[in-house]
C-alpha positions in Angstrom: 3.8 14.4 -32.7 6.6 12.1 -33.9 9.1 13.9 -31.8 6.8 13.6 -28.8 6.4 9.9 -29.3 10.1 9.4 -29.5 10.7 11.2 -26.2 7.9 9.3 -24.4 9.2 6.3 -22.5 8.3 3.0 -24.1 6.3 1.8 -21.1 4.1 4.9 -21.2 3.6 4.6 -25.0 2.8 0.9 -24.9 0.4 0.8 -21.9 -2.2 3.5 -22.0 -3.7 2.4 -18.7 -0.4 2.7 -16.9 0.2 6.1 -18.6 -3.0 7.4 -17.1 -2.1 5.9 -13.7 1.3 7.6 -13.9 -0.2 10.9 -15.0 -2.6 10.8 -12.0 0.3 10.1 -9.7 2.4 12.9 -11.1 -0.3 15.5 -10.8 -1.2 14.2 -7.3 2.5 14.3 -6.1 2.8 17.9 -7.3 -0.3 18.8 -5.4 1.2 17.1 -2.3 4.3 19.3 -2.6 2.2 22.5 -3.0 0.2 21.5 0.2 3.4 21.0 2.1 4.4 24.6 1.6 0.9 26.3 1.4 -0.8 24.8 4.4 1.9 25.7 6.9 2.1 29.2 5.3 -1.7 29.6 5.9 -1.1 28.9 9.6 1.8 31.3 9.8 0.6 34.2 7.6 -3.1 34.0 8.3 -3.3 32.8 11.9 0.2 33.9 13.2 0.9 30.3 14.4 3.9 29.8 16.7 6.4 26.9 16.9 4.1 24.8 19.1 1.1 25.2 16.8 3.3 24.3 13.8 4.4 21.2 15.5 0.7 20.2 16.2 -0.1 20.8 12.5 2.8 18.6 11.4 1.8 15.9 13.8 -1.9 16.0 12.7 -0.8 15.0 9.2 1.6 12.2 10.4 -0.6 10.5 13.1 -3.1 8.9 10.7 -0.4 6.6 9.2 0.3 5.3 12.7 -3.4 5.0 13.7 -5.1 3.7 10.6 -2.6 1.9 8.4 -3.3 -1.6 9.6 -7.1 -1.2 9.3 -6.9 0.6 6.0 -4.9 -2.3 4.5 -7.4 -4.8 5.8 -10.4 -2.8 4.5 -8.9 -2.5 1.0 -8.0 -6.2 0.8 -11.4 -7.2 2.1 -13.6 -5.0 -0.1 -11.4 -4.5 -3.2 -12.4 -1.6 -5.5 -9.0 -0.1 -5.2 -9.4 2.3 -8.2 -12.7 3.6 -6.8 -11.1 4.1 -3.4 -8.3 6.1 -4.9 -10.7 8.3 -6.8 -12.8 8.9 -3.7 -9.8 9.8 -1.6 -8.5 12.2 -4.3 -11.8 14.0 -4.4 -12.0 14.0 -0.6 -8.6 15.6 -0.2 -9.5 18.2 -2.8 -12.7 19.1 -0.9 -10.9 19.3 2.4 -8.3 21.7 1.0 -11.1 23.8 -0.6 -12.5 24.3 2.9 -9.5 26.5 3.9 -10.0 29.3 1.3 -13.7 29.1 1.8 -13.4 29.5 5.6 -10.9 32.3 5.0 -13.4 34.1 2.8 -16.1 33.8 5.4 -13.8 34.8 8.3 -14.0 31.5 10.2 -10.5 30.1 9.6 -8.9 28.8 12.8 -6.0 26.6 13.9 -8.4 23.7 15.0 -9.9 23.8 11.5 -6.4 23.5 10.0 -5.6 20.6 12.3 -8.8 18.8 11.2 -8.0 19.3 7.6 -4.5 18.0 8.0 -5.6 15.0 10.0 -8.5 14.0 7.7 -6.3 14.5 4.6 -3.6 12.3 6.2 -6.2 9.6 6.9 -7.4 9.7 3.2 -3.8 9.6 2.1 -3.4 6.3 4.0 -6.3 4.8 2.2 -5.0 6.1 -1.1 -1.5 4.6 -0.6 -2.7 1.1 0.3 -5.0 1.1 -2.6 -2.3 2.4 -4.9 -0.1 -0.5 -4.1 -2.9 -3.0 -5.0 -3.8 -1.4 -8.4 -0.2 -1.4 -9.7 -0.2 -5.2 -10.3 -3.1 -5.0 -12.8 -1.3 -2.4 -14.9 2.3 -3.5 -15.2 3.8 -6.9 -16.2 6.6 -8.4 -14.1 9.2 -7.7 -16.8 8.5 -3.9 -16.5 8.5 -3.5 -12.7 11.8 -1.7 -12.6 10.9 0.6 -15.4 7.5 1.4 -13.9 9.0 2.0 -10.5 11.6 4.3 -12.1 8.9 6.4 -13.8 6.8 6.6 -10.6 9.7 7.5 -8.4 11.1 9.8 -11.0 7.8 11.7 -10.8 8.2 11.9 -7.0 11.6 13.3 -7.3 10.6 15.8 -10.0 7.6 16.9 -7.9 10.2 17.9 -5.2 11.6 20.4 -7.7 8.4 21.6 -9.3 5.9 21.5 -6.5 7.6 23.8 -3.9 8.4 26.3 -6.7 4.8 26.4 -7.9 3.5 26.5 -4.3 5.8 29.4 -3.3 5.0 31.4 -6.4 1.2 30.8 -5.9 1.4 31.9 -2.3 3.4 35.0 -3.2 1.1 36.0 -6.0 -2.3 34.9 -4.8 -2.0 34.3 -1.0 -1.7 30.9 0.7 -5.5 30.2 0.9 -5.9 30.8 -2.8 -2.9 28.6 -3.5 -4.7 25.8 -1.6 -7.8 26.3 -3.7 -5.8 25.8 -6.9 -4.0 22.8 -5.2 -7.4 21.2 -4.6 -7.9 21.2 -8.4 -4.8 18.9 -8.8 -6.6 16.2 -6.9 -9.6 16.5 -9.1 -7.3 16.1 -12.2 -5.7 13.1 -10.6 -9.2 11.6 -10.0 -10.1 12.3 -13.7 -7.0 10.3 -14.9 -7.8 7.5 -12.5 -11.4 7.4 -13.7 -10.0 6.6 -17.2 -7.8 3.8 -16.0 -9.2 0.4 -17.1 -7.9 -2.5 -15.1 -9.0 -6.0 -13.9 -8.2 -5.8 -10.3 -7.0 -8.8 -8.2 -9.7 -10.6 -6.3 -10.6 -9.4 -2.8 -9.7 -11.3 0.3 -12.5 -13.7 1.4 -11.1 -14.6 4.9 -12.8 -13.0 7.8 -10.7 -14.0 10.8 -7.3 -12.4 11.5 -7.7 -10.0 8.6 -6.2 -6.9 10.4 -3.0 -8.6 11.6 -2.5 -10.6 8.4 0.1 -8.1 7.1 2.0 -8.2 10.4 2.2 -12.0 10.3 3.3 -12.0 6.7 6.2 -9.5 7.5 7.2 -11.5 10.5 7.4 -14.7 8.5 9.1 -13.2 5.4 12.9 -12.8 5.7 13.0 -10.5 2.7 10.3 -8.1 3.8 11.2 -8.3 7.5 14.9 -7.4 6.9 13.9 -4.6 4.5 11.5 -3.1 7.1 14.2 -3.2 9.8 16.6 -1.5 7.4 14.3 1.3 6.2 12.8 1.9 9.7 16.4 2.4 11.1 17.0 4.8 8.2 13.9 6.7 8.9 14.6 7.1 12.6 18.0 8.7 11.9 16.8 10.5 8.8 14.1 12.3 10.7 16.5 13.1 13.5 18.7 14.8 10.8 15.7 16.6 9.2 14.6 18.0 12.6 17.9 19.9 12.9 18.9 20.4 9.3 17.2 23.8 8.5 18.2 25.2 11.9 21.9 24.2 11.5 22.4 25.4 7.9 20.7 28.7 8.5 22.1 29.7 11.9 25.5 27.9 12.0 26.4 27.9 8.3 24.6 31.2 7.4 22.6 30.0 4.4 19.9 32.4 3.2 16.4 31.0 2.4 17.1 31.3 -1.3 20.3 29.4 -1.1 18.6 26.8 1.1 16.0 26.3 -1.7 18.9 25.8 -4.1 20.5 23.2 -1.9 17.2 21.3 -1.4 16.7 21.4 -5.2 19.9 19.5 -5.6 18.4 16.6 -3.7 15.5 16.5 -6.1 17.8 16.6 -9.1 19.8 13.7 -7.6 16.6 11.8 -7.3 15.6 12.4 -10.9 19.0 11.2 -12.1 18.9 8.3 -9.7 15.5 7.2 -11.1 17.0 7.1 -14.5 20.1 5.1 -13.6 18.8 2.6 -10.9 17.6 0.1 -13.5 21.1 0.0 -15.1 22.7 -0.4 -11.7 20.4 -3.2 -10.7 21.2 -5.1 -14.0 24.9 -4.7 -13.3 25.2 -5.7 -9.6 21.8 -7.2 -8.9 18.5 -5.8 -7.5 19.2 -6.9 -3.9 22.7 -5.4 -3.7 21.3 -2.2 -5.3 18.9 -1.9 -2.4 21.7 -2.5 0.1 23.9 0.1 -1.7 21.0 2.6 -1.5 20.8 2.0 2.3 24.4 3.5 2.4 24.3 6.0 -0.5 21.2 7.7 0.9 22.4 8.6 4.5 26.2 8.8 4.3 26.5 11.8 2.0 24.6 13.8 4.6 27.8 13.7 6.7 29.0 16.5 4.5 26.5 18.9 6.1 27.9 18.9 9.7 31.4 18.6 8.2 31.0 21.6 6.0 33.4 24.5 6.7 35.7 27.0 5.2 34.8 29.6 2.5 31.1 30.0 1.8 31.6 28.6 -1.7 33.1 25.4 -0.3 30.3 25.1 2.2 27.7 25.5 -0.6 29.4 22.8 -2.7 29.5 20.4 0.2 25.8 20.9 0.9 24.9 20.5 -2.8 26.9 17.3 -2.9 25.2 16.0 0.3 21.7 16.6 -1.0 22.5 15.3 -4.5 24.0 12.1 -3.2 21.1 11.5 -0.7 18.6 12.1 -3.5 20.3 9.7 -5.8 20.6 7.1 -3.0 17.0 7.2 -2.0 16.0 6.4 -5.6 18.3 3.4 -5.6 16.7 2.3 -2.4 13.0 2.9 -3.2 13.0 1.6 -6.8 14.9 -1.6 -6.0 12.9 -2.5 -2.9 9.7 -1.5 -4.6 10.4 -4.0 -7.5 11.4 -6.7 -5.0 8.2 -6.4 -3.0 6.3 -6.4 -6.2 7.7 -9.8 -7.0 7.5 -11.4 -3.6 4.3 -10.4 -1.8 1.3 -12.5 -2.9 -1.9 -10.8 -4.0 -4.0 -11.6 -1.0 -1.7 -9.8 1.4 -0.8 -6.8 -0.7 -2.7 -4.0 1.0 -2.3 -5.4 4.5 1.5 -5.7 4.1 1.5 -2.1 2.9 -0.5 -1.0 5.9 1.7 -2.8 8.4 4.8 -1.6 6.7 3.6 2.0 6.8 2.6 1.8 10.4 6.2 0.9 11.4 8.1 2.8 8.7 6.1 6.0 9.2 5.5 5.6 12.9 9.2 5.8 13.8 9.7 9.2 12.2 8.4 11.3 15.0 10.6 9.3 17.4 13.7 10.3 15.5 12.7 14.0 15.5 12.0 14.0 19.2 15.2 12.2 20.0 17.2 14.7 17.9 15.8 17.7 19.9 16.7 16.1 23.2 20.2 15.0 22.0 21.0 18.3 20.5 20.5 20.1 23.8 22.9 17.6 25.4 25.8 17.1 23.0 25.2 19.9 20.4 23.4 20.3 17.1 26.5 19.6 14.9 27.4 16.5 16.9 23.8 15.2 16.7 23.8 15.7 12.9 27.0 13.7 12.6 25.4 10.9 14.7 22.2 11.0 12.7 23.9 10.8 9.3 26.3 8.0 10.3 23.6 6.2 12.2 21.4 6.0 9.1 24.1 3.7 7.5 23.5 1.2 10.3 20.3 0.1 8.6 22.3 -2.0 6.2 23.4 -4.3 9.0 19.9 -5.8 9.1 20.7 -7.1 5.6 23.9 -9.0 6.5 22.1 -12.3 6.9 19.2 -11.4 4.6 18.4 -13.1 1.2 18.4 -9.6 -0.2 22.2 -9.4 -0.4 22.2 -12.5 -2.7 19.2 -11.5 -4.8 20.4 -10.7 -8.3 17.0 -11.0 -10.1 13.5 -10.4 -9.0 12.2 -13.3 -6.8 9.1 -15.4 -7.1 6.1 -14.8 -4.8 6.7 -16.4 -1.4 4.8 -19.7 -1.2 4.4 -19.5 2.6 2.1 -16.6 2.2 -0.7 -18.8 1.0 -1.7 -20.0 -2.4 -0.6 -19.5 -5.9 -0.8 -16.1 -7.5 -3.7 -15.3 -9.9 -3.1 -14.3 -13.5 -1.9 -10.8 -14.2 -4.1 -8.9 -16.7 -1.1 -6.9 -17.7 0.7 -9.9 -19.1 3.0 -11.0 -16.2 2.6 -12.9 -12.9 0.2 -11.3 -10.5 2.3 -9.9 -7.7 1.9 -6.6 -5.8 3.8 -3.3 -5.7 5.8 -2.2 -2.8 4.3 -0.2 0.0 4.3 3.5 -0.9 7.4 5.1 0.6 9.1 1.8 1.3 12.3 3.6 1.9 12.7 7.1 3.1 12.4 10.5 1.4 15.6 12.4 0.7 16.6 15.0 3.2 
């Protein structure tokens, strides 16, 4: 027990409520990764889905962020009860996933049913994320924002290593529907940990008029959030253009086997874990704003190594490993730093609405990048499109040239223009919100 306490990060040891919140997130993230591999495999292995059907299934999971983010943020800010909302969405997602093995057992599984499960799960995930952002402030004091962000993002990176491995093993050993049944249990475990989180949540928004567009107006008026959104949205357009062609290029043009591809993708997750451990030190050295700007470059530019890879297979593999490792490291620099900045600058009353508005833009541009990549690759070639996508991602940093972010060494105070002084923070610091989930962009 003494050894375990020494190995436990101080923030988790000192704050039981945050420890349970972190545990819930970690379990839920692993479940998300299992779903990412098991649900498509159900479509392929059980229903013989083709390329078009797989595209529809992917779109069904992505569309809710574009359709519902604004209204979800307004709903959470207006009615509060963030923790209860998160518990309800966890249980709802678990029940939805459980429908798949049950329908398989009764012989009624179909592609429309999978589309509905993906769409409704995506809608519940939107509610979960805007609520998650609001609960963070009640659990972590201002002085611990960077540490808490590092732990939460470290779990996200680690889940990228553990989740697909568990999911693949479960599918191989038990079939894809049974793997989803076990995956459903992870959401129940997450709900259990959240049920044990005790927190005095910030007050709900009392205003009635203009509630839905409040987050949009805040972003438009905030030079910090506005420039960060422009930078990360630019990154996401090019990143998803890269992702749309990545697997095709490395398997057909570079000759990677599926097993080697898994090794390469694992390097990105390892880079993410190491990045989560070192981002706090980097921010203390060069400043939190410059760390975000550096992440906007360190994330996309290593991906240039993918289309530039050539020569002996061992050299190709090393270049791909370096590309994924560097991108994983960079995305942690980006997400942890901007998450902490948003936590210190967005007032309580706008927290979920800003998250919803941010998600609508930041997630909404992703399909555009993927569609553009397909069209461009048929015109100029796959390799050339990958070079353009990786280099183009670095253009996001140009939005920061005149932004206060480049001069931001320490975490800022809440922006006074957003309306009213912040309430007291039950965790011991100033009451300010967490960043929108996925403020940056996932590693390739």
